[in-house]
C-alpha positions as CSV (number, residue, x, y, z in Angstrom):
1,X,19.8,-35.6,78.2
2,X,18.2,-34.0,75.3
3,X,18.9,-37.3,72.9
4,X,16.8,-39.1,75.5
5,X,13.0,-38.1,74.7
6,X,14.5,-38.2,70.9
7,X,14.8,-42.1,71.5
8,X,11.8,-42.5,73.3
9,X,10.2,-40.8,70.2
10,X,11.8,-42.8,67.3
11,X,11.5,-46.4,68.7
12,X,7.7,-46.0,68.8
13,X,7.4,-44.4,65.5
14,X,9.8,-47.4,64.1
15,X,7.5,-50.0,66.2
16,X,3.9,-47.9,64.1
17,X,5.3,-47.9,60.8
18,X,6.3,-51.2,60.7
19,X,3.2,-53.0,61.8
20,X,1.0,-54.5,59.0
21,X,-2.4,-52.4,58.9
22,X,-4.1,-54.8,56.8
23,X,-3.4,-57.9,59.6
24,X,-4.5,-59.4,62.4
25,X,-6.2,-57.2,64.6
26,X,-4.3,-58.5,67.7
27,X,-0.7,-58.3,66.0
28,X,-1.9,-54.6,65.3
29,X,-3.0,-54.2,69.0
30,X,0.8,-55.3,69.9
31,X,2.4,-53.6,67.8
32,X,0.7,-50.1,69.4
33,X,1.1,-52.1,72.8
34,X,5.0,-52.1,72.1
35,X,4.8,-48.2,70.7
36,X,3.5,-47.3,74.2
37,X,5.9,-49.1,76.5
38,X,8.3,-46.8,75.4
39,X,6.2,-43.7,76.3
40,X,5.5,-45.1,79.5
41,X,9.2,-45.6,80.3
42,X,9.8,-42.0,80.1
43,X,8.0,-41.2,83.1
44,X,10.3,-43.9,85.1
45,X,13.9,-42.8,83.1
46,X,13.3,-39.4,82.9
47,X,13.2,-38.3,86.4
48,X,15.6,-41.1,88.2
49,X,18.6,-38.3,87.6
50,X,16.8,-35.5,89.5
51,X,15.1,-37.4,92.2
52,X,18.4,-39.4,93.2
53,X,20.1,-36.5,93.6
54,X,17.9,-34.3,95.7
55,X,18.4,-34.9,98.9
56,X,22.1,-36.6,98.8
57,X,23.3,-33.5,96.6
58,X,22.7,-31.1,98.8
59,X,24.5,-33.3,101.5
60,X,27.6,-33.4,99.7
61,X,27.4,-29.8,98.3
62,X,26.5,-28.8,101.7
63,X,23.9,-26.4,101.5
64,X,21.5,-29.2,103.5
65,X,22.1,-27.2,107.0
66,X,21.1,-23.8,105.7
67,X,18.2,-25.5,104.3
68,X,17.3,-26.7,107.3
69,X,18.1,-24.2,109.4
70,X,14.9,-22.4,107.4
71,X,11.4,-22.2,108.9
72,X,10.6,-25.2,106.4
73,X,9.2,-28.2,107.4
74,X,10.3,-31.7,106.2
75,X,7.0,-32.2,104.4
76,X,7.4,-29.2,102.5
77,X,11.1,-29.8,101.7
78,X,10.4,-33.1,100.0
79,X,7.2,-32.1,98.2
80,X,9.6,-29.1,97.1
81,X,12.3,-31.2,95.5
82,X,9.5,-33.7,94.1
83,X,7.7,-31.8,92.1
84,X,11.3,-29.9,90.9
85,X,11.5,-33.7,89.0
86,X,7.6,-33.9,88.6
87,X,6.2,-31.4,87.0
88,X,9.6,-31.2,84.2
89,X,9.6,-34.8,83.7
90,X,5.3,-34.8,82.7
91,X,5.7,-32.0,80.3
92,X,8.4,-34.0,78.6
93,X,6.7,-37.5,78.9
94,X,2.8,-35.4,77.4
95,X,4.8,-33.7,74.6
96,X,6.3,-36.3,73.1
97,X,3.4,-38.7,73.4
98,X,1.4,-35.8,71.5
99,X,4.2,-35.5,69.0
100,X,3.6,-39.6,68.3
101,X,0.1,-39.2,68.0
102,X,-0.2,-35.9,65.5
103,X,3.4,-38.0,63.6
104,X,0.6,-41.1,64.3
105,X,-2.1,-38.9,62.9
106,X,-1.1,-37.4,59.9
107,X,1.8,-39.9,58.6
108,X,0.3,-43.7,59.7
109,X,-2.3,-45.8,58.0
110,X,-5.8,-44.6,58.6
111,X,-6.3,-47.8,60.1
112,X,-3.4,-48.1,62.6
113,X,-4.0,-44.3,63.4
114,X,-7.9,-45.0,64.2
115,X,-6.7,-48.3,66.5
116,X,-4.2,-45.8,68.6
117,X,-7.6,-43.7,69.7
118,X,-10.3,-46.9,69.4
119,X,-8.9,-48.7,72.6
120,X,-7.7,-47.2,75.7
121,X,-4.3,-46.5,74.5
122,X,-4.6,-42.6,75.2
123,X,-6.3,-43.2,78.4
124,X,-3.4,-45.6,80.1
125,X,-1.1,-42.9,78.9
126,X,-3.1,-39.9,80.2
127,X,-3.2,-42.0,84.1
128,X,-0.6,-43.7,84.4
129,X,2.2,-41.3,83.5
130,X,1.4,-39.3,86.5
131,X,1.4,-42.2,88.8
132,X,4.8,-44.3,87.4
133,X,6.3,-40.8,87.6
134,X,5.1,-40.0,90.6
135,X,6.6,-43.3,91.8
136,X,9.5,-43.1,90.1
137,X,10.4,-40.1,92.0
138,X,9.2,-41.0,95.8
139,X,11.7,-44.1,95.3
140,X,14.5,-41.8,94.2
141,X,13.7,-39.2,97.4
142,X,13.3,-42.2,99.5
143,X,17.0,-43.6,98.1
144,X,18.5,-40.6,98.0
145,X,17.7,-39.5,101.8
146,X,19.5,-42.6,103.3
147,X,22.0,-42.2,100.7
148,X,25.4,-40.6,101.2
149,X,27.0,-40.6,97.7
150,X,25.0,-39.7,94.8
151,X,26.3,-42.5,92.4
152,X,25.2,-45.0,94.9
153,X,21.8,-43.3,95.3
154,X,21.1,-43.7,91.6
155,X,21.9,-47.3,91.0
156,X,19.4,-48.1,93.7
157,X,17.1,-46.0,92.8
158,X,17.0,-47.8,89.1
159,X,17.0,-50.9,91.1
160,X,13.5,-49.3,92.7
161,X,12.4,-48.6,89.5
162,X,12.5,-51.9,88.2
163,X,8.1,-52.9,89.4
164,X,7.1,-49.9,88.0
165,X,8.6,-51.1,84.4
166,X,8.7,-54.4,84.6
167,X,5.0,-54.7,84.8
168,X,4.2,-53.3,81.7
169,X,7.0,-55.6,80.0
170,X,4.9,-58.3,81.6
171,X,1.9,-57.1,80.5
172,X,3.6,-57.3,77.0
173,X,5.1,-60.6,77.4
174,X,1.4,-62.0,77.9
175,X,0.0,-60.3,75.1
176,X,2.8,-61.4,72.9
177,X,2.4,-65.0,74.0
178,X,-1.6,-64.8,73.5
179,X,-0.8,-63.7,69.6
180,X,2.2,-66.4,69.3
181,X,-1.2,-69.1,70.5
182,X,-3.8,-68.0,68.6
183,X,-1.6,-68.0,65.3
184,X,-0.5,-71.8,65.9
185,X,-3.7,-72.8,66.7
186,X,-5.0,-71.1,63.1
187,X,-1.6,-72.9,61.4
188,X,-3.0,-76.4,63.1
189,X,-7.0,-75.7,62.1
190,X,-8.0,-78.0,59.0
191,X,-8.2,-76.0,55.8
192,X,-11.6,-77.3,55.2
193,X,-13.6,-76.2,58.2
């Protein structure tokens, strides 16, 4: 599990260092967007194991009945389970993003480093990380509450993550299509104009 954050920082940095700093601004923004797509996948994928295991794991281990006999409300139980997945997910996601920003500021071309901060990239990461993590966790807990097997809960929970992850993929694909279309137009334009 510790290799996953390393993967999520290595792939964006490869995208970042492969970007052409002297090229088209749209292409540069696309590269930065692809790099940061990996960062937004962390809060969707990391809490899946913990949240899908939260209720069904207690049930399988036989520890659900003692918990239910305590004077704790159902809402408090579910919020505690959600926080147990939410806090570590945010710490990991923001730490990886901080490492990414530090490496970009220190080693990337200055044009690329300034392009990361110039747009809304940092704001998107800061705002959408807890939203995506919350979505993934509550889907996982909802599936876990209705499941009878841990593996089935994790499989169904991954299907529930698809809308959160798919929206960003569609956004990147749409921007890629716009960049390709503008490149095709620039090739067709007469050289003398």
